C-alpha positions as CSV (number, residue, x, y, z in Angstrom):
1,M,-187.0,-6.9,-16.9
2,G,-187.8,-3.9,-19.1
3,A,-186.2,-3.0,-22.4
4,K,-183.1,-0.9,-22.0
5,T,-183.2,2.6,-23.5
6,Y,-180.0,4.1,-24.9
7,Q,-179.2,7.8,-24.5
8,Y,-177.7,9.4,-27.6
9,E,-176.4,12.9,-27.7
10,R,-176.4,15.0,-30.9
11,R,-173.0,15.8,-32.1
12,L,-173.6,17.3,-35.6
13,Q,-176.6,18.1,-37.8
14,L,-176.0,19.0,-41.5
15,K,-179.0,20.7,-43.2
16,H,-179.5,21.1,-47.0
17,F,-182.2,23.3,-48.4
18,F,-183.4,23.0,-51.9
19,E,-186.3,24.0,-54.2
20,D,-188.6,21.1,-55.0
21,R,-188.9,21.0,-58.8
22,E,-192.5,19.8,-58.8
23,T,-194.0,22.1,-56.1
24,K,-191.4,25.0,-56.2
25,E,-191.4,24.9,-52.4
26,T,-188.3,25.1,-50.3
27,R,-187.6,21.7,-48.8
28,R,-184.9,20.5,-46.3
29,T,-182.9,17.3,-46.0
30,W,-180.6,16.6,-43.1
31,L,-178.0,14.2,-41.7
32,E,-177.6,13.9,-38.0
33,I,-174.8,12.2,-36.1
34,Q,-175.4,11.1,-32.6
35,L,-173.1,9.3,-30.1
36,K,-173.8,6.8,-27.3
37,L,-170.7,6.8,-25.0
38,P,-169.2,3.5,-23.8
39,E,-170.6,2.1,-20.5
40,K,-169.4,-0.1,-17.8
41,T,-171.7,-3.1,-16.9
42,E,-172.6,-4.2,-13.4
43,E,-170.1,-7.1,-14.0
44,G,-167.3,-4.7,-14.7
45,W,-167.1,-5.1,-18.5
46,V,-166.8,-2.0,-20.6
47,N,-169.1,-2.0,-23.7
48,D,-168.3,0.1,-26.7
49,G,-170.5,3.0,-27.6
50,K,-172.3,3.4,-30.8
51,V,-172.7,6.1,-33.5
52,R,-176.1,6.7,-35.0
53,L,-176.4,8.4,-38.4
54,S,-180.0,9.5,-39.2
55,I,-181.1,10.8,-42.6
56,G,-184.3,12.8,-42.9
57,E,-186.4,15.1,-45.0
58,D,-188.2,18.1,-43.4
59,R,-189.2,16.7,-40.0
60,D,-189.3,13.0,-40.9
61,I,-186.6,10.4,-40.4
62,K,-186.1,8.5,-43.7
63,G,-183.4,6.2,-42.5
64,S,-181.0,5.5,-39.7
65,F,-177.8,3.5,-39.4
66,L,-176.3,2.3,-36.1
67,L,-172.5,1.9,-36.4
68,S,-170.0,0.3,-34.2
69,I,-167.0,2.5,-33.3
70,E,-164.9,0.4,-35.7
71,E,-167.4,1.1,-38.5
72,A,-167.5,4.8,-37.7
73,S,-163.7,4.9,-37.7
74,R,-163.6,3.3,-41.2
75,L,-166.3,5.8,-42.4
76,V,-164.2,8.8,-41.1
77,K,-161.0,7.4,-42.8
78,T,-162.8,6.9,-46.1
79,L,-164.3,10.4,-46.0
80,D,-160.8,11.8,-45.3
81,I,-159.4,10.0,-48.3
82,I,-162.3,11.2,-50.5
83,V,-161.7,14.8,-49.5
84,T,-158.0,14.6,-49.9
85,D,-158.4,13.0,-53.4
86,H,-160.9,15.8,-54.3
87,E,-158.5,18.6,-53.2
88,V,-155.6,17.0,-55.1
89,E,-157.6,16.8,-58.3
90,K,-159.0,20.3,-57.9
91,A,-155.5,21.7,-57.4
92,A,-154.3,19.8,-60.5
93,L,-157.1,21.3,-62.6
94,W,-156.3,24.8,-61.4
95,R,-152.7,24.3,-62.4
96,E,-153.6,23.4,-66.0
């Protein structure tokens, strides 16, 4: 029995360009979010999908995280809270 390969589809890629302080060259870092949809097994069970976060520089992957749907949900909620807190603080500073 061969190793099973998982198909992920790209959902988002964020790119950040910056000037390298040492070489003065333009460099790129990126974050890519991919999704593997849930699947039904031959026995009739439904397995959850996965979310893969990959972080890279130029064309190289520097790291990758494989998240369960529950972990991805917690990440989304945390990011939402962070953005909301940021916007509330920014609005308060503008009112001063």
